[in-house]
Each structure stands twice: as C-alpha cells, then as structure tokens.
DRENDO-1510 file (C-alpha; in Angstrom, 1 decimal, always signed):
<recs>
REC; n; res; u; v; w
REC; 1; MET; +120.2; +115.3; +123.6 .
REC; 2; THR; +119.3; +112.3; +125.6 .
REC; 3; TYR; +119.4; +108.6; +124.7 .
REC; 4; THR; +115.6; +108.6; +124.4 .
REC; 5; GLN; +115.6; +111.6; +122.1 .
REC; 6; ASP; +118.4; +110.3; +119.9 .
REC; 7; VAL; +117.0; +106.8; +119.5 .
REC; 8; THR; +113.4; +108.1; +118.9 .
REC; 9; LEU; +114.6; +110.4; +116.1 .
REC; 10; SER; +116.7; +107.6; +114.7 .
REC; 11; VAL; +113.9; +105.2; +114.5 .
REC; 12; VAL; +111.7; +107.9; +112.9 .
REC; 13; GLN; +114.4; +108.6; +110.4 .
REC; 14; GLY; +115.1; +104.9; +109.6 .
REC; 15; LEU; +111.4; +104.2; +108.9 .
REC; 16; ALA; +110.4; +107.4; +107.3 .
REC; 17; GLU; +113.5; +107.7; +105.0 .
REC; 18; PHE; +112.7; +104.4; +103.3 .
REC; 19; LEU; +108.9; +104.1; +103.5 .
REC; 20; PRO; +107.2; +106.4; +101.0 .
REC; 21; VAL; +106.4; +109.0; +103.5 .
REC; 22; SER; +108.2; +112.3; +104.1 .
REC; 23; SER; +111.0; +111.9; +106.6 .
REC; 24; SER; +111.5; +115.7; +106.9 .
REC; 25; ALA; +107.8; +116.0; +107.8 .
REC; 26; HIS; +108.2; +113.4; +110.6 .
REC; 27; LEU; +111.4; +114.9; +111.9 .
REC; 28; LEU; +109.6; +118.3; +112.0 .
REC; 29; LEU; +106.5; +117.0; +113.7 .
REC; 30; VAL; +108.0; +114.7; +116.4 .
REC; 31; PRO; +110.3; +117.2; +118.1 .
REC; 32; TYR; +107.5; +119.8; +117.8 .
REC; 33; LEU; +105.0; +117.6; +119.6 .
REC; 34; LEU; +107.5; +116.6; +122.3 .
REC; 35; GLY; +109.1; +120.0; +122.8 .
REC; 36; TRP; +112.6; +118.8; +121.9 .
REC; 37; PRO; +115.3; +121.2; +120.6 .
REC; 38; ASP; +116.8; +121.0; +117.1 .
REC; 39; GLN; +118.6; +117.7; +116.7 .
REC; 40; GLY; +122.0; +119.3; +115.9 .
REC; 41; LEU; +124.7; +118.4; +113.4 .
REC; 42; ALA; +126.1; +115.4; +115.3 .
REC; 43; ILE; +122.9; +113.5; +115.4 .
REC; 44; ASP; +122.2; +114.5; +111.8 .
REC; 45; ALA; +125.5; +113.0; +110.7 .
REC; 46; MET; +124.7; +109.8; +112.5 .
REC; 47; LEU; +121.3; +109.6; +110.9 .
REC; 48; HIS; +122.8; +109.8; +107.4 .
REC; 49; ALA; +125.5; +107.3; +108.3 .
REC; 50; GLY; +123.0; +104.9; +109.7 .
REC; 51; THR; +120.7; +105.3; +106.6 .
REC; 52; LEU; +123.7; +104.5; +104.4 .
REC; 53; ALA; +124.6; +101.4; +106.4 .
REC; 54; ALA; +121.1; +100.1; +106.2 .
REC; 55; LEU; +121.1; +100.4; +102.4 .
REC; 56; VAL; +124.4; +98.7; +102.1 .
REC; 57; GLY; +123.5; +96.0; +104.5 .
REC; 58; TYR; +120.3; +95.1; +102.7 .
REC; 59; PHE; +121.6; +95.4; +99.1 .
REC; 60; LYS; +125.1; +93.9; +99.7 .
REC; 61; GLN; +124.6; +91.2; +97.1 .
REC; 62; GLU; +123.4; +93.6; +94.5 .
REC; 63; LEU; +126.2; +96.0; +95.3 .
REC; 64; MET; +128.8; +93.2; +95.1 .
REC; 65; ALA; +127.4; +92.1; +91.7 .
REC; 66; ILE; +127.6; +95.7; +90.4 .
REC; 67; LEU; +131.2; +96.0; +91.5 .
REC; 68; THR; +132.4; +92.6; +90.4 .
REC; 69; GLN; +130.3; +91.2; +87.6 .
REC; 70; ALA; +130.2; +92.2; +84.0 .
REC; 71; ARG; +126.4; +92.3; +83.9 .
REC; 72; GLY; +126.4; +94.8; +86.8 .
REC; 73; ARG; +128.6; +97.4; +85.0 .
REC; 74; SER; +125.8; +98.9; +82.9 .
REC; 75; LEU; +123.6; +99.1; +85.9 .
REC; 76; ALA; +126.5; +100.8; +87.9 .
REC; 77; ALA; +126.9; +103.3; +85.1 .
REC; 78; LEU; +123.2; +104.0; +85.0 .
REC; 79; ILE; +123.1; +104.6; +88.7 .
REC; 80; VAL; +126.1; +107.0; +88.5 .
REC; 81; VAL; +124.6; +109.0; +85.7 .
REC; 82; ALA; +121.1; +109.0; +87.3 .
REC; 83; THR; +122.7; +110.4; +90.5 .
REC; 84; VAL; +124.0; +113.5; +88.7 .
REC; 85; PRO; +120.7; +115.5; +88.8 .
REC; 86; ALA; +120.4; +115.2; +92.6 .
REC; 87; ALA; +124.1; +116.0; +93.1 .
REC; 88; LEU; +123.8; +119.2; +90.9 .
REC; 89; ALA; +120.6; +120.2; +92.6 .
REC; 90; GLY; +122.2; +119.8; +96.0 .
REC; 91; ILE; +125.2; +122.0; +95.1 .
REC; 92; LEU; +123.2; +124.7; +93.3 .
REC; 93; PHE; +120.2; +125.0; +95.6 .
REC; 94; GLU; +121.3; +123.9; +99.1 .
REC; 95; ASP; +121.1; +127.4; +100.6 .
REC; 96; VAL; +117.7; +128.0; +99.1 .
REC; 97; ILE; +116.4; +124.7; +100.4 .
REC; 98; GLU; +117.8; +125.1; +103.9 .
REC; 99; ARG; +116.8; +128.7; +104.4 .
REC; 100; ARG; +113.5; +129.2; +102.6 .
REC; 101; LEU; +111.7; +125.8; +102.2 .
REC; 102; ARG; +111.6; +124.4; +105.7 .
REC; 103; SER; +108.5; +126.2; +107.1 .
REC; 104; PRO; +105.8; +123.8; +108.5 .
REC; 105; ALA; +103.2; +125.2; +106.1 .
REC; 106; PHE; +105.4; +124.5; +103.0 .
REC; 107; VAL; +106.5; +121.1; +104.2 .
REC; 108; ALA; +102.8; +120.1; +104.8 .
REC; 109; ALA; +101.6; +121.5; +101.4 .
REC; 110; TRP; +104.4; +119.9; +99.5 .
REC; 111; SER; +103.9; +116.6; +101.2 .
REC; 112; ALA; +100.3; +116.6; +100.2 .
REC; 113; CYS; +101.1; +117.4; +96.6 .
REC; 114; TRP; +103.6; +114.5; +96.4 .
REC; 115; ALA; +101.0; +112.2; +98.0 .
REC; 116; ILE; +98.6; +113.0; +95.2 .
REC; 117; PHE; +101.4; +112.4; +92.6 .
REC; 118; MET; +102.2; +109.1; +94.2 .
REC; 119; GLY; +98.6; +108.0; +94.0 .
REC; 120; ILE; +98.5; +108.9; +90.3 .
REC; 121; ALA; +101.7; +107.0; +89.7 .
REC; 122; ASP; +100.4; +103.9; +91.6 .
REC; 123; ARG; +97.6; +103.6; +89.0 .
REC; 124; GLN; +100.3; +103.4; +86.3 .
REC; 125; ALA; +102.1; +100.5; +87.9 .
REC; 126; SER; +102.9; +97.7; +85.5 .
REC; 127; ARG; +102.9; +94.0; +86.5 .
REC; 128; PRO; +106.2; +92.2; +87.3 .
REC; 129; ARG; +107.6; +90.6; +84.2 .
REC; 130; PRO; +107.7; +86.8; +84.3 .
REC; 131; GLY; +110.9; +84.8; +84.3 .
REC; 132; PRO; +113.8; +84.1; +86.6 .
REC; 133; THR; +116.0; +87.0; +85.4 .
REC; 134; ASP; +116.6; +89.9; +87.8 .
REC; 135; PRO; +114.7; +92.8; +86.3 .
REC; 136; LEU; +117.1; +95.4; +87.5 .
REC; 137; PRO; +119.5; +95.1; +84.6 .
REC; 138; ARG; +116.5; +95.7; +82.3 .
REC; 139; VAL; +116.0; +99.2; +83.6 .
REC; 140; THR; +116.6; +101.4; +80.6 .
REC; 141; TRP; +118.7; +104.6; +80.5 .
REC; 142; LEU; +115.5; +106.7; +79.9 .
REC; 143; GLN; +113.8; +105.1; +82.9 .
REC; 144; GLY; +116.8; +105.5; +85.1 .
REC; 145; LEU; +117.2; +109.2; +84.2 .
REC; 146; GLY; +113.6; +109.8; +84.9 .
REC; 147; ILE; +113.9; +108.4; +88.3 .
REC; 148; GLY; +117.2; +110.4; +88.8 .
REC; 149; LEU; +115.3; +113.6; +88.1 .
REC; 150; ALA; +112.7; +112.7; +90.7 .
REC; 151; GLN; +115.5; +112.1; +93.2 .
REC; 152; ALA; +116.7; +115.7; +92.6 .
REC; 153; VAL; +113.2; +117.1; +93.3 .
REC; 154; ALA; +113.1; +115.0; +96.4 .
REC; 155; LEU; +115.7; +117.3; +98.0 .
REC; 156; VAL; +112.9; +119.7; +98.7 .
REC; 157; PRO; +111.6; +119.3; +102.3 .
REC; 158; GLY; +108.3; +117.5; +102.5 .
REC; 159; THR; +109.1; +115.2; +99.6 .
REC; 160; SER; +109.6; +111.5; +100.3 .
REC; 161; ARG; +112.8; +110.5; +98.5 .
REC; 162; SER; +111.6; +106.9; +98.2 .
REC; 163; GLY; +108.1; +107.9; +97.4 .
REC; 164; ALA; +109.2; +110.3; +94.6 .
REC; 165; THR; +111.7; +107.9; +93.0 .
REC; 166; ILE; +109.4; +104.9; +93.3 .
REC; 167; SER; +106.5; +106.9; +91.8 .
REC; 168; ALA; +108.8; +108.0; +88.9 .
REC; 169; GLY; +109.7; +104.4; +88.4 .
REC; 170; LEU; +106.0; +103.5; +88.1 .
REC; 171; ILE; +105.4; +106.4; +85.7 .
REC; 172; VAL; +108.2; +105.2; +83.3 .
REC; 173; GLY; +106.9; +101.6; +83.3 .
REC; 174; LEU; +108.5; +99.6; +86.1 .
REC; 175; ASP; +106.6; +97.3; +88.4 .
REC; 176; ARG; +106.3; +98.4; +92.0 .
REC; 177; SER; +109.0; +96.1; +93.5 .
REC; 178; THR; +111.5; +96.8; +90.8 .
REC; 179; ALA; +110.9; +100.5; +91.1 .
REC; 180; ALA; +111.5; +100.3; +94.8 .
REC; 181; ARG; +114.7; +98.3; +94.5 .
REC; 182; PHE; +116.2; +100.6; +91.8 .
REC; 183; ALA; +115.1; +103.6; +93.9 .
REC; 184; PHE; +116.9; +102.3; +96.9 .
REC; 185; LEU; +120.1; +101.5; +95.0 .
REC; 186; LEU; +120.0; +104.9; +93.4 .
REC; 187; GLY; +119.9; +106.3; +96.9 .
REC; 188; VAL; +123.3; +104.8; +97.9 .
REC; 189; PRO; +125.6; +107.4; +96.3 .
REC; 190; VAL; +123.4; +110.3; +97.4 .
REC; 191; THR; +123.2; +109.1; +100.9 .
REC; 192; ALA; +126.9; +108.4; +101.0 .
REC; 193; GLY; +127.6; +111.9; +99.8 .
REC; 194; ALA; +125.3; +113.5; +102.3 .
REC; 195; ALA; +126.8; +111.4; +105.2 .
REC; 196; ALA; +130.3; +112.4; +104.1 .
REC; 197; LEU; +129.4; +116.1; +104.0 .
REC; 198; LYS; +127.6; +116.1; +107.4 .
REC; 199; THR; +130.6; +114.2; +108.9 .
REC; 200; LEU; +133.0; +116.7; +107.4 .
REC; 201; ASP; +131.0; +119.6; +108.8 .
REC; 202; LEU; +131.0; +117.9; +112.2 .
REC; 203; VAL; +134.8; +117.5; +112.2 .
REC; 204; ARG; +135.3; +121.1; +111.1 .
REC; 205; GLY; +133.1; +122.2; +114.0 .
REC; 206; GLY; +135.3; +120.4; +116.5 .
REC; 207; GLY; +133.8; +116.9; +116.5 .
REC; 208; VAL; +132.0; +115.5; +119.5 .
REC; 209; GLY; +133.0; +114.9; +123.1 .
REC; 210; PRO; +133.0; +111.6; +124.9 .
REC; 211; ALA; +129.8; +112.6; +126.8 .
REC; 212; VAL; +127.7; +112.3; +123.7 .
REC; 213; ALA; +129.4; +109.3; +122.1 .
REC; 214; GLY; +127.1; +106.8; +123.7 .
REC; 215; PRO; +123.8; +108.5; +122.5 .
REC; 216; LEU; +125.3; +109.0; +119.1 .
REC; 217; PHE; +126.2; +105.3; +118.7 .
REC; 218; ALA; +122.8; +104.3; +119.9 .
REC; 219; ALA; +121.3; +106.7; +117.3 .
REC; 220; PHE; +123.4; +105.1; +114.6 .
REC; 221; ALA; +122.4; +101.6; +115.6 .
REC; 222; ALA; +118.7; +102.4; +115.8 .
REC; 223; THR; +118.8; +104.0; +112.4 .
REC; 224; VAL; +120.5; +101.0; +110.8 .
REC; 225; VAL; +118.0; +98.5; +112.3 .
REC; 226; SER; +114.9; +100.5; +111.6 .
REC; 227; GLY; +116.1; +101.4; +108.1 .
REC; 228; TRP; +116.9; +97.8; +107.2 .
REC; 229; LEU; +113.5; +96.7; +108.4 .
REC; 230; ALA; +111.8; +99.4; +106.5 .
REC; 231; VAL; +113.6; +98.5; +103.2 .
REC; 232; TRP; +112.8; +94.8; +103.7 .
REC; 233; PHE; +109.2; +95.5; +104.4 .
REC; 234; LEU; +108.6; +97.8; +101.5 .
REC; 235; VAL; +110.3; +95.7; +98.9 .
REC; 236; SER; +108.3; +92.6; +100.1 .
REC; 237; TYR; +105.1; +94.6; +100.4 .
REC; 238; LEU; +105.2; +96.1; +96.9 .
REC; 239; ARG; +105.5; +92.7; +95.2 .
REC; 240; ARG; +101.7; +92.3; +95.7 .
REC; 241; ARG; +100.3; +95.5; +97.1 .
REC; 242; SER; +99.8; +99.1; +96.2 .
REC; 243; LEU; +101.0; +102.5; +97.5 .
REC; 244; ILE; +97.5; +103.7; +98.3 .
REC; 245; PRO; +97.8; +103.2; +102.2 .
REC; 246; PHE; +100.9; +105.4; +102.1 .
REC; 247; VAL; +99.2; +108.0; +100.0 .
REC; 248; LEU; +96.3; +108.3; +102.5 .
REC; 249; TYR; +98.8; +108.4; +105.4 .
REC; 250; GLN; +100.8; +111.2; +103.8 .
REC; 251; VAL; +97.7; +113.3; +103.2 .
REC; 252; ALA; +96.6; +112.8; +106.8 .
REC; 253; LEU; +100.2; +113.7; +108.0 .
REC; 254; ALA; +100.1; +116.9; +106.0 .
REC; 255; ALA; +96.8; +117.9; +107.5 .
REC; 256; VAL; +98.0; +117.2; +111.0 .
REC; 257; ILE; +101.1; +119.4; +110.5 .
REC; 258; LEU; +99.0; +122.3; +109.3 .
REC; 259; VAL; +96.5; +122.0; +112.2 .
REC; 260; ILE; +99.2; +121.7; +114.9 .
REC; 261; THR; +101.6; +124.3; +113.6 .
REC; 262; GLY; +99.2; +126.6; +112.0 .
</recs>
C-alpha cells in the first residue's frame, strides 16, 4: 500500500477507535469507497501498536499512579479482572468473529443496534460527583465488571469499543467523563494483547521488507497522533455534553453502508 493509503487508514483508525463510533465500519467503508485492497497484516499490526501508544501517552500519569501508588493497586486489580471477559471471548470466538461476522450488512445492522443502546445509556448518565478527588478509584467492582462484559461484546465487528464500554459505564451509574476515562484505561491491556498477537503473526509470516518500512512508520505515527487527539477531545467533550451527536452519526453511517454495499 502507498503512503496515502496507509496514513488515511491510520487516521481513520485513530479517530474511530476512540470516538464512540465503529472503527470496523469505517475501515470497511473507506477502502470500499476508494477501491483500495485489504490493508494486510503489517498495517493492521501498526494500527494496533499506534492505538496502544496513543492510550499510554495520554494516560501516562494515571498508569504511573496505578503502577507505583498504593491507591492505584485496587484500580489496577479491577482493570485486570475486568479485562478477562474480553480476553476469553477473543480466545474462544476469534474464528467465528473473523469468518462469519464481517459482512457489510451485519456490520451496518450491528452498528445501528449499538447506536440505539448508546442513546438509551446516555439518558442514564449521572452527574459528576463534586469534590477534588479523582473519581476513578471510586469505580466499584460491579461497575468495572459490567464495563468489562461490554468490552467483550465489543469484539463483534460493527461495535464501537469505546461506545460500548462508555455506555456500560453510564448504565451502571458513572458520569460521562469518568466512564470514558475508565473505558480507555480498560482498553490498554486488550489493545496491548492485540498488538502483540498481530506483531507475532507478522513476524511468523516473514516480517516486512525495507520497501514498506517507511509507509508503516508513517501509519504508526498517524495513528498515535490522531488517537491521542481523539481521546483528548472525547474526555473533554463528555465533561459537559452528551453522546447524542455520535448516536445520530452512527445510525447515519450504518444506513450509508447498507445503501452503498447492498
């Protein structure tokens, strides 16, 4: 693939992965409209690595606190346990997801269903609690596990991982900004695992040649920058605003996919 193709797909991935819209729907639609071939394993590995780097870069202070401070240990344990459903679902259902659930019609229909769920969840959003204390350590085990289950369902193509986990956070009583921050932190282990597996598959397949190293590095950098900006925007946006614009966008996107690919 060319620099233009790699960077375009990387920007799409970086934005759509973290905004509450389906990244799989966008990565299906953009190549289809532009007549591009399948992105391939190498660019897929770079997209996952760039996504991970964006999360680590934005949440470096929270991650350092989790690793080094006593108050972060319970949150770290909760994140680890809440990651288990998605890890198990990935191991058990990877083949089914990859082979049977990637048709445009399914992706569009599933995206629309999750948009409706996100709209319902947004109506349940609680107000941020007053006080200077970081609300993340106040996330309960029951709340964290509920969000973790939503992350497992988000492996199905057409589901927005951030949209599903943030919506679950709202359903279990978190405010919008706290739900987003916890959802993104919860995504770090899963994204790291996916990046490691994709990279391992790439190495087993012979790696990449020097001719594609430049486009791949550009793809990685574009994913990091666009992903970091998407996280920064959404966390800031949800402090005062709702998810409804994203709900409407997701429904429109599903309709477009059905019309174009039908």
